py3Dmol code that shows the C-alpha trace and the ligand (Angstrom):
import py3Dmol

protein = """\
ATOM      1  CA  UNK A   1     -14.659  14.821 -61.411  1.00  0.00           C
ATOM      2  CA  UNK A   2     -17.288  16.592 -63.469  1.00  0.00           C
ATOM      3  CA  UNK A   3     -18.618  20.001 -62.480  1.00  0.00           C
ATOM      4  CA  UNK A   4     -21.322  22.030 -64.179  1.00  0.00           C
ATOM      5  CA  UNK A   5     -18.814  23.933 -66.345  1.00  0.00           C
ATOM      6  CA  UNK A   6     -17.628  20.571 -67.727  1.00  0.00           C
ATOM      7  CA  UNK A   7     -21.261  19.691 -68.371  1.00  0.00           C
ATOM      8  CA  UNK A   8     -21.662  22.836 -70.489  1.00  0.00           C
ATOM      9  CA  UNK A   9     -18.723  21.601 -72.572  1.00  0.00           C
ATOM     10  CA  UNK A  10     -20.624  18.320 -72.856  1.00  0.00           C
ATOM     11  CA  UNK A  11     -23.742  20.171 -73.925  1.00  0.00           C
ATOM     12  CA  UNK A  12     -21.775  21.875 -76.713  1.00  0.00           C
ATOM     13  CA  UNK A  13     -20.520  18.479 -77.930  1.00  0.00           C
ATOM     14  CA  UNK A  14     -24.096  17.146 -77.852  1.00  0.00           C
ATOM     15  CA  UNK A  15     -25.489  20.210 -79.623  1.00  0.00           C
ATOM     16  CA  UNK A  16     -22.884  19.956 -82.410  1.00  0.00           C
ATOM     17  CA  UNK A  17     -22.926  16.169 -82.580  1.00  0.00           C
ATOM     18  CA  UNK A  18     -25.860  13.963 -81.600  1.00  0.00           C
ATOM     19  CA  UNK A  19     -28.467  16.711 -81.771  1.00  0.00           C
ATOM     20  CA  UNK A  20     -27.418  17.734 -85.305  1.00  0.00           C
ATOM     21  CA  UNK A  21     -27.282  14.116 -86.496  1.00  0.00           C
ATOM     22  CA  UNK A  22     -30.744  13.376 -85.161  1.00  0.00           C
ATOM     23  CA  UNK A  23     -32.510  16.579 -86.238  1.00  0.00           C
ATOM     24  CA  UNK A  24     -35.438  14.626 -87.696  1.00  0.00           C
ATOM     25  CA  UNK A  25     -35.876  12.699 -84.479  1.00  0.00           C
ATOM     26  CA  UNK A  26     -35.830  15.880 -82.409  1.00  0.00           C
ATOM     27  CA  UNK A  27     -38.383  17.465 -84.752  1.00  0.00           C
ATOM     28  CA  UNK A  28     -40.668  14.489 -84.078  1.00  0.00           C
ATOM     29  CA  UNK A  29     -40.059  14.709 -80.336  1.00  0.00           C
ATOM     30  CA  UNK A  30     -40.989  18.388 -80.392  1.00  0.00           C
ATOM     31  CA  UNK A  31     -44.513  17.330 -81.407  1.00  0.00           C
ATOM     32  CA  UNK A  32     -44.894  14.941 -78.462  1.00  0.00           C
ATOM     33  CA  UNK A  33     -43.623  11.883 -76.647  1.00  0.00           C
ATOM     34  CA  UNK A  34     -45.002   8.352 -76.752  1.00  0.00           C
ATOM     35  CA  UNK A  35     -42.691   6.135 -74.708  1.00  0.00           C
ATOM     36  CA  UNK A  36     -43.921   2.567 -74.247  1.00  0.00           C
ATOM     37  CA  UNK A  37     -41.932   1.907 -71.077  1.00  0.00           C
ATOM     38  CA  UNK A  38     -41.725   3.640 -67.725  1.00  0.00           C
ATOM     39  CA  UNK A  39     -38.594   3.007 -65.660  1.00  0.00           C
ATOM     40  CA  UNK A  40     -38.392   3.592 -61.922  1.00  0.00           C
ATOM     41  CA  UNK A  41     -34.755   3.706 -60.887  1.00  0.00           C
ATOM     42  CA  UNK A  42     -32.547   4.945 -58.064  1.00  0.00           C
ATOM     43  CA  UNK A  43     -31.075   8.462 -58.088  1.00  0.00           C
ATOM     44  CA  UNK A  44     -27.629   6.893 -57.648  1.00  0.00           C
ATOM     45  CA  UNK A  45     -25.239   8.468 -60.187  1.00  0.00           C
ATOM     46  CA  UNK A  46     -24.004   5.056 -61.318  1.00  0.00           C
ATOM     47  CA  UNK A  47     -27.297   3.665 -62.578  1.00  0.00           C
ATOM     48  CA  UNK A  48     -28.467   5.745 -65.523  1.00  0.00           C
ATOM     49  CA  UNK A  49     -31.368   3.873 -67.226  1.00  0.00           C
ATOM     50  CA  UNK A  50     -30.888   5.348 -70.715  1.00  0.00           C
ATOM     51  CA  UNK A  51     -27.242   4.289 -70.621  1.00  0.00           C
ATOM     52  CA  UNK A  52     -27.874   0.796 -69.232  1.00  0.00           C
ATOM     53  CA  UNK A  53     -30.696   0.116 -71.717  1.00  0.00           C
ATOM     54  CA  UNK A  54     -29.019   2.074 -74.532  1.00  0.00           C
ATOM     55  CA  UNK A  55     -32.178   4.019 -75.333  1.00  0.00           C
ATOM     56  CA  UNK A  56     -32.693   7.252 -77.238  1.00  0.00           C
ATOM     57  CA  UNK A  57     -34.547  10.371 -76.115  1.00  0.00           C
ATOM     58  CA  UNK A  58     -38.310   9.824 -76.168  1.00  0.00           C
ATOM     59  CA  UNK A  59     -38.099   6.071 -75.570  1.00  0.00           C
ATOM     60  CA  UNK A  60     -38.359   5.663 -71.802  1.00  0.00           C
ATOM     61  CA  UNK A  61     -40.268   7.691 -69.203  1.00  0.00           C
ATOM     62  CA  UNK A  62     -38.083   7.747 -66.105  1.00  0.00           C
ATOM     63  CA  UNK A  63     -38.622   8.461 -62.435  1.00  0.00           C
ATOM     64  CA  UNK A  64     -35.635   8.279 -60.137  1.00  0.00           C
ATOM     65  CA  UNK A  65     -35.594   8.528 -56.365  1.00  0.00           C
ATOM     66  CA  UNK A  66     -33.769   7.142 -53.342  1.00  0.00           C
ATOM     67  CA  UNK A  67     -33.681   3.328 -53.708  1.00  0.00           C
ATOM     68  CA  UNK A  68     -36.064   3.214 -56.725  1.00  0.00           C
ATOM     69  CA  UNK A  69     -39.129   3.010 -54.483  1.00  0.00           C
ATOM     70  CA  UNK A  70     -42.821   3.226 -55.245  1.00  0.00           C
ATOM     71  CA  UNK A  71     -44.988   4.125 -52.240  1.00  0.00           C
ATOM     72  CA  UNK A  72     -48.370   2.395 -51.973  1.00  0.00           C
ATOM     73  CA  UNK A  73     -51.530   4.070 -53.293  1.00  0.00           C
ATOM     74  CA  UNK A  74     -52.310   6.767 -50.727  1.00  0.00           C
ATOM     75  CA  UNK A  75     -54.853   9.576 -50.734  1.00  0.00           C
ATOM     76  CA  UNK A  76     -53.502  11.322 -47.649  1.00  0.00           C
ATOM     77  CA  UNK A  77     -52.523  14.971 -48.175  1.00  0.00           C
ATOM     78  CA  UNK A  78     -48.969  15.317 -49.399  1.00  0.00           C
ATOM     79  CA  UNK A  79     -46.861  15.786 -52.469  1.00  0.00           C
ATOM     80  CA  UNK A  80     -47.069  12.426 -54.131  1.00  0.00           C
ATOM     81  CA  UNK A  81     -44.349  12.795 -56.758  1.00  0.00           C
ATOM     82  CA  UNK A  82     -44.042   9.153 -57.738  1.00  0.00           C
ATOM     83  CA  UNK A  83     -47.828   8.715 -57.847  1.00  0.00           C
ATOM     84  CA  UNK A  84     -48.174  11.795 -60.078  1.00  0.00           C
ATOM     85  CA  UNK A  85     -45.547  10.460 -62.490  1.00  0.00           C
ATOM     86  CA  UNK A  86     -47.221   7.040 -62.467  1.00  0.00           C
ATOM     87  CA  UNK A  87     -50.593   8.577 -63.166  1.00  0.00           C
ATOM     88  CA  UNK A  88     -49.176  10.542 -66.090  1.00  0.00           C
ATOM     89  CA  UNK A  89     -47.329   7.561 -67.554  1.00  0.00           C
ATOM     90  CA  UNK A  90     -50.163   5.060 -67.134  1.00  0.00           C
ATOM     91  CA  UNK A  91     -53.268   7.154 -67.788  1.00  0.00           C
ATOM     92  CA  UNK A  92     -52.027   9.765 -70.259  1.00  0.00           C
ATOM     93  CA  UNK A  93     -48.973   8.310 -72.022  1.00  0.00           C
ATOM     94  CA  UNK A  94     -50.469   4.821 -71.731  1.00  0.00           C
ATOM     95  CA  UNK A  95     -47.155   3.051 -71.243  1.00  0.00           C
ATOM     96  CA  UNK A  96     -47.376  -0.707 -71.730  1.00  0.00           C
ATOM     97  CA  UNK A  97     -44.653  -1.706 -69.288  1.00  0.00           C
ATOM     98  CA  UNK A  98     -43.296  -0.440 -65.977  1.00  0.00           C
ATOM     99  CA  UNK A  99     -39.803  -1.534 -64.963  1.00  0.00           C
ATOM    100  CA  UNK A 100     -38.597  -1.135 -61.389  1.00  0.00           C
ATOM    101  CA  UNK A 101     -34.810  -1.288 -61.477  1.00  0.00           C
ATOM    102  CA  UNK A 102     -32.985  -1.697 -58.182  1.00  0.00           C
ATOM    103  CA  UNK A 103     -29.213  -1.869 -58.046  1.00  0.00           C
ATOM    104  CA  UNK A 104     -26.209  -3.219 -56.200  1.00  0.00           C
ATOM    105  CA  UNK A 105     -24.472  -1.172 -53.481  1.00  0.00           C
ATOM    106  CA  UNK A 106     -27.596   0.971 -53.022  1.00  0.00           C
ATOM    107  CA  UNK A 107     -27.131   3.521 -50.224  1.00  0.00           C
ATOM    108  CA  UNK A 108     -30.867   3.776 -49.560  1.00  0.00           C
ATOM    109  CA  UNK A 109     -31.190   0.015 -49.153  1.00  0.00           C
ATOM    110  CA  UNK A 110     -28.078  -0.043 -46.975  1.00  0.00           C
ATOM    111  CA  UNK A 111     -29.687   2.558 -44.683  1.00  0.00           C
ATOM    112  CA  UNK A 112     -32.919   0.532 -44.593  1.00  0.00           C
ATOM    113  CA  UNK A 113     -31.066  -2.648 -43.678  1.00  0.00           C
ATOM    114  CA  UNK A 114     -28.887  -1.034 -41.015  1.00  0.00           C
ATOM    115  CA  UNK A 115     -31.530   1.456 -39.813  1.00  0.00           C
ATOM    116  CA  UNK A 116     -28.764   4.033 -39.983  1.00  0.00           C
ATOM    117  CA  UNK A 117     -31.066   7.054 -40.464  1.00  0.00           C
ATOM    118  CA  UNK A 118     -33.552   6.125 -37.776  1.00  0.00           C
ATOM    119  CA  UNK A 119     -34.482   9.030 -35.504  1.00  0.00           C
ATOM    120  CA  UNK A 120     -32.785  11.654 -37.691  1.00  0.00           C
ATOM    121  CA  UNK A 121     -34.364  15.099 -38.022  1.00  0.00           C
ATOM    122  CA  UNK A 122     -35.894  16.215 -41.326  1.00  0.00           C
ATOM    123  CA  UNK A 123     -33.066  17.741 -43.336  1.00  0.00           C
ATOM    124  CA  UNK A 124     -30.480  15.664 -41.479  1.00  0.00           C
ATOM    125  CA  UNK A 125     -31.498  12.252 -42.702  1.00  0.00           C
ATOM    126  CA  UNK A 126     -35.086  12.306 -41.495  1.00  0.00           C
ATOM    127  CA  UNK A 127     -36.569  12.550 -44.967  1.00  0.00           C
ATOM    128  CA  UNK A 128     -34.518   9.524 -46.009  1.00  0.00           C
ATOM    129  CA  UNK A 129     -35.564   7.642 -42.854  1.00  0.00           C
ATOM    130  CA  UNK A 130     -39.227   8.368 -43.538  1.00  0.00           C
ATOM    131  CA  UNK A 131     -38.919   7.420 -47.224  1.00  0.00           C
ATOM    132  CA  UNK A 132     -37.128   4.102 -46.668  1.00  0.00           C
ATOM    133  CA  UNK A 133     -39.452   3.196 -43.793  1.00  0.00           C
ATOM    134  CA  UNK A 134     -41.572   1.626 -46.525  1.00  0.00           C
ATOM    135  CA  UNK A 135     -38.904  -1.112 -46.539  1.00  0.00           C
ATOM    136  CA  UNK A 136     -39.282  -1.841 -42.794  1.00  0.00           C
ATOM    137  CA  UNK A 137     -41.035  -5.165 -43.182  1.00  0.00           C
ATOM    138  CA  UNK A 138     -38.655  -6.332 -45.912  1.00  0.00           C
ATOM    139  CA  UNK A 139     -35.557  -5.245 -44.001  1.00  0.00           C
ATOM    140  CA  UNK A 140     -36.817  -7.011 -40.878  1.00  0.00           C
ATOM    141  CA  UNK A 141     -36.984 -10.219 -42.863  1.00  0.00           C
ATOM    142  CA  UNK A 142     -33.471  -9.787 -44.247  1.00  0.00           C
ATOM    143  CA  UNK A 143     -32.163  -9.078 -40.731  1.00  0.00           C
ATOM    144  CA  UNK A 144     -33.862 -12.250 -39.473  1.00  0.00           C
ATOM    145  CA  UNK A 145     -32.419 -14.439 -42.210  1.00  0.00           C
ATOM    146  CA  UNK A 146     -28.844 -13.086 -42.405  1.00  0.00           C
ATOM    147  CA  UNK A 147     -26.437 -13.426 -39.493  1.00  0.00           C
ATOM    148  CA  UNK A 148     -23.968 -10.881 -40.878  1.00  0.00           C
ATOM    149  CA  UNK A 149     -25.627  -7.799 -42.357  1.00  0.00           C
ATOM    150  CA  UNK A 150     -22.324  -6.480 -43.692  1.00  0.00           C
ATOM    151  CA  UNK A 151     -22.037  -9.202 -46.314  1.00  0.00           C
ATOM    152  CA  UNK A 152     -22.868  -8.527 -49.973  1.00  0.00           C
ATOM    153  CA  UNK A 153     -25.309 -11.418 -49.696  1.00  0.00           C
ATOM    154  CA  UNK A 154     -27.386  -9.529 -47.112  1.00  0.00           C
ATOM    155  CA  UNK A 155     -27.037  -6.281 -49.049  1.00  0.00           C
ATOM    156  CA  UNK A 156     -28.211  -7.857 -52.262  1.00  0.00           C
ATOM    157  CA  UNK A 157     -31.107  -9.612 -50.491  1.00  0.00           C
ATOM    158  CA  UNK A 158     -32.247  -6.191 -49.246  1.00  0.00           C
ATOM    159  CA  UNK A 159     -31.827  -4.570 -52.683  1.00  0.00           C
ATOM    160  CA  UNK A 160     -33.824  -7.298 -54.405  1.00  0.00           C
ATOM    161  CA  UNK A 161     -36.495  -7.277 -51.679  1.00  0.00           C
ATOM    162  CA  UNK A 162     -36.900  -3.514 -52.268  1.00  0.00           C
ATOM    163  CA  UNK A 163     -37.757  -4.166 -55.924  1.00  0.00           C
ATOM    164  CA  UNK A 164     -40.409  -6.674 -54.829  1.00  0.00           C
ATOM    165  CA  UNK A 165     -41.863  -4.117 -52.380  1.00  0.00           C
ATOM    166  CA  UNK A 166     -42.138  -1.531 -55.158  1.00  0.00           C
ATOM    167  CA  UNK A 167     -43.777  -4.031 -57.522  1.00  0.00           C
ATOM    168  CA  UNK A 168     -46.256  -4.987 -54.778  1.00  0.00           C
ATOM    169  CA  UNK A 169     -46.963  -1.306 -54.090  1.00  0.00           C
ATOM    170  CA  UNK A 170     -47.537  -0.653 -57.810  1.00  0.00           C
ATOM    171  CA  UNK A 171     -50.303  -3.249 -57.605  1.00  0.00           C
ATOM    172  CA  UNK A 172     -52.117  -1.194 -54.952  1.00  0.00           C
ATOM    173  CA  UNK A 173     -52.929   1.474 -57.585  1.00  0.00           C
ATOM    174  CA  UNK A 174     -56.440   0.852 -58.978  1.00  0.00           C
ATOM    175  CA  UNK A 175     -55.455   2.011 -62.496  1.00  0.00           C
ATOM    176  CA  UNK A 176     -52.541  -0.444 -62.536  1.00  0.00           C
ATOM    177  CA  UNK A 177     -54.671  -3.318 -61.219  1.00  0.00           C
ATOM    178  CA  UNK A 178     -57.218  -2.669 -63.927  1.00  0.00           C
ATOM    179  CA  UNK A 179     -54.708  -2.447 -66.766  1.00  0.00           C
ATOM    180  CA  UNK A 180     -52.841  -5.528 -65.600  1.00  0.00           C
ATOM    181  CA  UNK A 181     -56.130  -7.433 -65.518  1.00  0.00           C
ATOM    182  CA  UNK A 182     -56.940  -6.302 -69.035  1.00  0.00           C
ATOM    183  CA  UNK A 183     -53.445  -7.264 -70.187  1.00  0.00           C
ATOM    184  CA  UNK A 184     -52.519  -3.770 -71.344  1.00  0.00           C
ATOM    185  CA  UNK A 185     -49.814  -3.207 -68.736  1.00  0.00           C
ATOM    186  CA  UNK A 186     -46.940  -5.437 -67.587  1.00  0.00           C
ATOM    187  CA  UNK A 187     -44.830  -4.894 -64.466  1.00  0.00           C
ATOM    188  CA  UNK A 188     -41.199  -5.977 -64.470  1.00  0.00           C
ATOM    189  CA  UNK A 189     -38.600  -6.140 -61.719  1.00  0.00           C
ATOM    190  CA  UNK A 190     -34.927  -5.683 -62.559  1.00  0.00           C
ATOM    191  CA  UNK A 191     -31.647  -5.311 -60.717  1.00  0.00           C
ATOM    192  CA  UNK A 192     -28.418  -3.859 -62.042  1.00  0.00           C
ATOM    193  CA  UNK A 193     -25.289  -5.122 -60.304  1.00  0.00           C
ATOM    194  CA  UNK A 194     -22.831  -2.230 -60.388  1.00  0.00           C
ATOM    195  CA  UNK A 195     -19.784  -4.372 -59.597  1.00  0.00           C
ATOM    196  CA  UNK A 196     -20.012  -6.516 -62.729  1.00  0.00           C
ATOM    197  CA  UNK A 197     -22.438  -4.545 -64.901  1.00  0.00           C
ATOM    198  CA  UNK A 198     -24.906  -7.447 -65.126  1.00  0.00           C
ATOM    199  CA  UNK A 199     -28.653  -6.819 -65.340  1.00  0.00           C
ATOM    200  CA  UNK A 200     -30.848  -9.341 -63.522  1.00  0.00           C
ATOM    201  CA  UNK A 201     -34.543  -9.818 -64.238  1.00  0.00           C
ATOM    202  CA  UNK A 202     -37.164 -10.787 -61.690  1.00  0.00           C
ATOM    203  CA  UNK A 203     -39.367 -13.820 -62.223  1.00  0.00           C
ATOM    204  CA  UNK A 204     -42.827 -12.439 -61.475  1.00  0.00           C
ATOM    205  CA  UNK A 205     -44.097 -15.761 -60.089  1.00  0.00           C
ATOM    206  CA  UNK A 206     -41.246 -16.503 -57.679  1.00  0.00           C
ATOM    207  CA  UNK A 207     -39.713 -13.054 -57.102  1.00  0.00           C
ATOM    208  CA  UNK A 208     -36.263 -14.544 -57.818  1.00  0.00           C
ATOM    209  CA  UNK A 209     -33.734 -12.761 -59.982  1.00  0.00           C
ATOM    210  CA  UNK A 210     -31.519 -14.188 -62.703  1.00  0.00           C
ATOM    211  CA  UNK A 211     -29.110 -12.607 -65.227  1.00  0.00           C
ATOM    212  CA  UNK A 212     -30.753 -11.238 -68.398  1.00  0.00           C
TER     213      UNK A 212
END
"""
ligand_1 = """\
1
ZN
Zn -29.621 3.282 -54.851
"""
view = py3Dmol.view(width=600, height=400)
view.addModel(protein, "pdb")
view.setStyle({"model": 0}, {"cartoon": {"style": "trace"}})
view.addModel(ligand_1, "xyz")
view.setStyle({"model": 1}, {"stick": {}})
view.zoomTo()
view.show()
């Protein structure tokens, strides 16, 4: 498995290879960034957006967190990391699309479905419990409609429902509502199935997913 010393070896390969070959591109990027797409993905080490979408540096503005979640618009005191990134991408970079990409075998969604972190202390699972509590309503529904929660069917239903929750929460942000209305911003749901490497796209009208 890779440790940081191996990553420094990787950095040297990058510095002598890709970075040298794309000097012009890096010179441009030094002036500024103008990505057209923001991607919200899970922190899971297996779902790297720039690899899955085969993008280059400067092309996608990425936020990753547990289960690829977007909290609703809130003005309560707190450190609103996702909201700050959204604000920057939408208002300053003026991205034209936001993609929420959930994934198969998601640990955060598994915990939401099984309530496995419930009651944990902060630092011992409590932060995760609090974070994924935004999936409570969705997980309740999956629990009510699936007899066996240990099936992949139930797991995937939870993972796809989480994408829909994040898309719905994106629509609680006034700046997103306004830009969607004006047609200058499009929201897209996606799901990457780790087991077979297939990307699924969400139909905005029905909330159903089908292979891209
Ligand atoms: Zn995940």
